[in-house]
N, C-alpha and C positions, 0 to 999 in steps of 0.2 A: 540080398545084399543092397539092392537099390533102396529098399526101405531104410536100411541102416544108413546108407550114404545120404539119402534124402533127409532123414531125421537129424543126421549130423550137421548138414548144411543149415537146417532150420534152427538147430541149437546154436550154431555159430552166429547166425544173423541176429537171433534173439539176444545172445550174449553181447554182441557188439552194440546193439541198440541200447541195452541196459547200461553198458559202460558209458556210452555217449550221454545218456540222460543223467547219469551220476556226475559226469564231468561238468555238464551244464549247471547242475545244482550246486556243485562245489564252486564254480566260477561265480555264480550269482551270490552265493554266501560270502565269497571273498569280496565282491563288489560292495555288498551291504556292510561289511565290516569296516570299510574305509570311512573316516569321519567326514561329515559334510563340510564344505567350504563356506566361509562367511562371505557376505557380499563384498566386503573390502578386499578379501583375498582373491576373489574372482576378478574384480576390477583391476587389481594389481597384476594379476596374471595376463589380463588382456593388454596391458601396456606393452608387453614384450612383443606383440605382433606388429607394433608400429616402429618405424625407424627412429633412431635417436634424435635427428633434427626435428622431426614432427613433434616428438615429446617435449623437446626444449622450447619450441615455438609455442606450443599449447600452454606450457607452464608459464612462460614469460607473458603471454596474453592474459592468463588468469591473474597473475600477480599485478600486472599493470592496470587491469580493470578494477581490481580491488582497491589499489592505491588511488586511482582516479575517483572512485565512488567515495572514498573517505575524504579526499580533498574537496570534492564538490559539496559534500555534507557539511564539512567544517566551514567552508567559504560561505555557503548559504546561511549558516547560523550566524556568522559574524556580520554578514551583510544585512540580515534581517534585524539584528540588534542595533546596528548603526542607523538604519532607516527609521525604525520605530522610536528609538530614543531621540533622534534628531527631530522627528516630527512632533513629538511631545514637547520638546524644548522650544521649538519654533512656533507651534500653533497654540499652545496652552495660554500664553499671554493674550493672544487675539481673542480666544474664546472667553477668557475672563473679562476682557474689556467690553465685548459685546453683551455679555450677561449683565455687567455693571450698568451699561447704558440702558438696557431694557428695564432694569429695576428702578433706575432714576425716572424713566418715563412713566412707569406704573405709579410711582409715588406722586409725580406731578398730577397725573390724572385723578388720583385719589384725593389730593388736596383740592383740585378744582371741583370735584364732585361734592366735597364737604362744604365748600364756600358758595358755589353757584347753584347747586341742586343736582338731582340725578341725571337730567338730560344733557348737562354741559360736558360731561366726560365722554359721552358717546359721540357727540358731534365734533369734539375736538377743539372747540372754540366758543365764541359768543353765539348765542342762538340768533338766527336770522330774524329781522323785524317782520311782523305780520303786516301784510298789505291791507289797507282799508278797502272795504267793498266798493266796487265801482257803481256809479249810478246808472240805472238803466234808461235808455232813451226810448221813447215811444214813437 
């Protein structure tokens, strides 16, 4: 009878082990059947672990940062437009006058060169007189 009782206890343990394994497999299959969450769903789920004031402060900080960045961008665009357009309006006449003066100077030099010869334009004026040779004393 012991052999029968012993075999019955082995059968019972084997049966319970098999049942546990089947339950585990069923649980794993059930877990696999659940659809995967998207990243946005997971992040939204994480917000629930923070208190409401923390979420409100974070939201306000993000909105204000975004508004500040937009304001800074628009302001810098306007400021750059004003600076560059003003500099063009203010400095363009000066640049044109300097260029005009240089052109007039070049024309004067060219006229001198044609009238007085090629060396006159380089020296900028009348060529210096050549000194007579000095007599040597003995």
